[in-house]
N, C-alpha and C positions, 0 to 999 in steps of 0.2 A: 233731392233725388231727381234724376233726369233719365228719360228714355225716349226713343223716337222710332217711328215705323208706321207703315200704313197711312201716311199723310198726317200723322199726329205727333206732337211733342208733348211729353208729360213733365210737369214740375210740381213740387210739393212745398208747402210752407213748413218750415222747421219749428217745432214747438220749443226748441231750445234757443230761440232768437231773442229771448229776454222779455217777451211780451207776457209770459205767464200763462198763455193760452195753450193747453195741451191737446186741443182738437186739431189734428193735422188735416189739411185739405189737399186732396189730389186734384190737380187742375190739368185739363187738356187744351191744347191750342192747335188750330189748323196750321199745318206747315206752310201752306201757300200764302195765307194773308196774315198770319199771326193772331187772328181773332180767337177769343175763348170759345171752345166748343161745348165743354161741360165741366162740372166740378163735383167732387164727392167728399163730404165731410165725414171723418171717422167719429164714431160715438165717443162720448166723454171717457177719458182714461185710456183711449186706444190711439194708435197711430199706424201709418202705412210703412211697410218696408220698402226696399228698392225694387221697382217694377221692371218688367220687360214687355215688349210688344212683339207679337208674332201672329201672322195670318189674320190680321184685323181684330185681334183680341189683346186686351191688357191683362197681364197676370201680375197680381200683387198680393202680398200677405198683410193682413190686418192683425196687429198684435197689441198687447198691453203696452202702455207707455212705460219704458224702463228707466231706472235711475241707478246710481252707483250701488245702492243697497240690494239690487236684484242680481248681483253677480252670483253665478252658480245655481240660481233658482230655475226650476222647471216651469215653463209657460206654455200655454196653448195659443195658437193663432188660427186664423182662417185664411185659406187661399181663395181669393176672389178672382173670377174671370169676368171681365167686362167687355162690352162691345167698344172698340177703339173709337168709333165715330160718334157714338151717342152717350157712352158711359153707362148704358143699361146693364144691370147685373144679369149675367147669363148662367153662372154656376157659383156655388159656394161649397168648399170642402173644409170640414173641421180637421185640422192637423193634429197628429199626436203630440204630446208634450215634448219640448226640446229644452235642453239645458243651456242657459245663457253662458257665454264665455266667462272664465274666472277673472280675466283682466278687464276691468271696466274701461270702456272707450266711450267718448262723447256721443258716438253714433252707433250704439249697439242696436242693430236692426236686422231682421231677417230679410234676405234678398232672394229674388228669383234668379238663380244662377244661370240656368239654361232651359231651353224648351226645344225638344226634338222628338219626332216620331211618337207623339201622344204622351210623352213623359215630361214632367216639370220637375226640375231639381231645385231644392230650396236649402239654403244654408245661411250661416251668419256672414254678414258683410265682410268681416275681417278674415274669413276663412278658417277661424277657430271652431272647434266643436264638430258635431256630426252633420251629415248631409242627408236630407230626406228626399226620396224620389217618389213622386205621385204620378200614377198612370190612370188613364180612363178606361 
């Protein structure tokens, strides 16, 4: 996953890289010098979806690590709002359950699709299934 904005570039380690490590780490780098700014490790059994950066904040969904056996299953995730400069957690929102797509894809993850006017839209990376709109 990659996102950029507010002087920060985000990258994540993919738990499907063959290491057997299912703890995804979200890493932030300063866009000016490439130095690591902060990192955030997901709890065991969870991973991060695809983030977006807007207005100095990182918006990302933390969700259960999904496998082929999870197709069509309803899962709960959490929307995390982080300070883009420090990685400090600003807000957490427990999301209602969402049904995973029926067709398994290697990268089944929830993505922050858009952020506008106080609303965050969240959906599956491949565009399948429902779309959730969260507002403050």
